[in-house]
C-alpha positions as CSV (number, residue, x, y, z in Angstrom):
1,M,-2.4,2.3,-13.3
2,C,0.4,-0.5,-13.6
3,S,0.3,-2.8,-9.9
4,M,3.6,-4.8,-8.4
5,E,2.0,-8.5,-6.4
6,C,2.6,-8.0,-2.4
7,F,1.7,-9.8,0.0
8,G,0.4,-8.9,3.1
9,D,-2.3,-9.1,6.7
10,Q,-5.7,-8.1,6.4
11,Y,-7.7,-7.3,9.1
12,R,-11.5,-7.9,9.1
13,G,-11.8,-5.5,12.4
14,C,-10.3,-2.2,11.2
15,G,-10.2,-2.9,7.1
16,H,-6.6,-2.3,7.6
17,Y,-4.5,-4.9,4.8
18,V,-1.1,-4.5,6.3
19,R,1.2,-5.3,3.3
20,I,5.1,-7.6,4.7
21,Y,6.5,-7.7,1.7
22,Q,6.9,-7.2,-2.5
23,T,7.2,-9.7,-4.6
24,G,8.3,-7.7,-7.8
25,I,5.8,-9.1,-10.3
26,T,4.6,-6.3,-11.9
27,Y,1.5,-5.9,-14.4
28,D,0.7,-3.9,-17.2
29,C,-1.9,-1.2,-17.7
30,A,-1.2,-1.1,-21.4
31,R,-2.4,2.2,-20.6
32,P,-1.2,5.2,-22.7
33,N,-1.2,7.6,-19.2
34,C,0.8,5.8,-17.2
35,K,5.0,6.1,-17.3
36,L,5.6,2.9,-16.0
37,S,3.4,0.9,-18.8
38,A,4.3,-0.5,-22.4
39,A,1.9,1.7,-24.0
40,H,3.3,5.0,-22.4
41,M,3.0,7.5,-25.5
42,H,5.6,9.7,-24.3
43,K,8.3,7.8,-24.9
44,T,11.0,10.1,-25.3
45,A,9.6,13.3,-22.6
46,K,11.6,13.3,-19.7
47,N,9.1,15.1,-17.6
48,C,5.6,14.4,-18.9
49,G,2.8,14.5,-16.0
50,C,1.5,11.3,-16.4
51,N,2.1,8.5,-13.7
52,M,4.7,7.2,-12.0
53,E,3.7,4.6,-9.0
54,F,2.3,1.5,-8.9
55,S,-0.8,1.0,-6.9
56,D,-0.5,-2.6,-4.9
57,H,-1.3,-6.0,-6.3
58,R,-2.5,-8.2,-3.1
59,R,-2.1,-11.0,-2.2
60,V,-3.9,-11.8,1.0
61,R,-1.2,-13.6,3.3
62,N,-3.2,-14.1,6.6
63,L,-6.8,-13.3,7.8
64,F,-7.4,-12.0,10.7
65,Q,-10.2,-11.6,12.5
66,T,-9.3,-8.5,15.2
67,K,-7.8,-4.9,14.8
68,C,-4.6,-4.5,13.4
69,E,-1.8,-3.5,15.9
70,A,-1.5,0.5,15.1
71,C,-5.4,0.2,15.4
72,L,-5.3,-1.4,18.8
73,E,-2.4,0.6,20.0
74,Y,-4.1,4.4,19.1
75,E,-7.6,3.3,20.5
76,G,-6.5,2.0,23.8
77,G,-4.8,5.2,24.7
78,G,-1.1,3.1,24.7
79,S,1.1,6.7,26.0
80,D,4.6,7.4,27.0
81,V,5.5,8.7,30.4
82,Y,4.3,12.5,29.1
83,G,0.7,11.0,28.2
84,H,1.8,11.4,24.3
85,R,0.5,8.8,22.0
86,T,3.4,6.6,19.7
87,G,3.1,5.3,17.0
88,P,1.5,5.7,13.9
89,H,-1.9,8.0,14.0
90,W,-4.3,7.4,11.7
């Protein structure tokens, strides 16, 4: 799978990586079953089933020993006036 370089923050408390931005630099995996690679075997096919997504080539900008904001909010039970949790839950 081809990858694209991105920078982000690593949180050791929960193990999450939070992507901040992508640089646009791509790395070719040289696999024939990757549509993004120069070695793709179905060069003329329009609808092949090969992979069409970049994976993250992660570069750590900041390393935190705590949990990320989403995990802290989820564990803290941050709720609105109706008692429902707000924000993403993962």
